[in-house]
N, C-alpha and C positions, 0 to 999 in steps of 0.2 A: 038132721043129723049130717055131719061132716063126713067126707071119705078121704082116703089117702091122696087120691089124685087132686081133690080141690085144694089140699094143703100144699101138695107139691107146685101146683100151679101158682098160688099166691107167693111161695117163695121164690119161685123162678122169675116172676114178674119184678119182684124187688132185687133179685141177684141174677140177672141175665147172664147166660154163660157159664152158669153153675151147673154141677152134677148134683142131683137131688133124688134120694131115694126115701120114702115114707112108709111105714108100716103100722098099722093098727094092731098094737101087742096085746090087746085084751079082747078084741072082738066086740067091743061094747060101742064103738063109734066116738070115744072120746079120750081115749088114751093112746098116743102115737109115739112113735121114736121115728128120727130122721138122721139121715146122713148127708151133709152137706160138704162138697168141695167147691170151694169159689176162689177165684183170684182176688176178690174184693177182701178176703181174709188176711193177706199178705201183710205181714208186719204188725197185725193187731192181736191183742190178747184174746184168750178164749171168751172173757166176759164180753168183749166187744163183739167178737164173732156171733156169740149167742144173741145178742141185742139186734143185730142186723136181721137175723133170722126171725125173731120173735116180733119185730116191728109190723110186719104186714099182716100179722095174726091177732093184733092186739084186740080187735072187735069180738072175736071168737073167745079169746081167753079170759076177757073181762066179763063176758055173758055166762061164762061156764060151760059153753057149748064144746069148747076144746079145753078139757080139763087139764091134761098134762101132755107135754111134748118134750121127750128126753131127746137131747142133741148130741150128736159127734160132728164136730165141724173141723175142717182142715183147709189149708191153702193147698193148691196143687203141689207144691214142693213138701209140705208136709206128708201129703198123701202119697207121694212119690218114694219118699223115704221109709214109709211103712212097707214098701215092696209089694203094694196091691195092684200095682199097674205094670 
C-alpha cells in the first residue's frame, strides 16, 4: 500500500525544488490529492503541469495501486497571486 510520503517523494524526485503536499482523502491508501507548486510549471498549460506530476507515478497508476490522484498545480507566480504566501 502506498502512503502520502511515498507519493510526495516520487514527485519531488521528478520536480526538485517544488513544494509538495499530498493527502489520502479517503483513508484507503489509493485515493490521494496533491498540491504542487513548482518553477517547472511556469509557462505550461495545466495539462502539461499534470503530466509532469503523473510521470513519476505511472508504474503505480497503471497497476491500480494508486487509483486516483487529484491535482492542484501552480507555478510560484500563480501561487503568489492566490495570496497564499
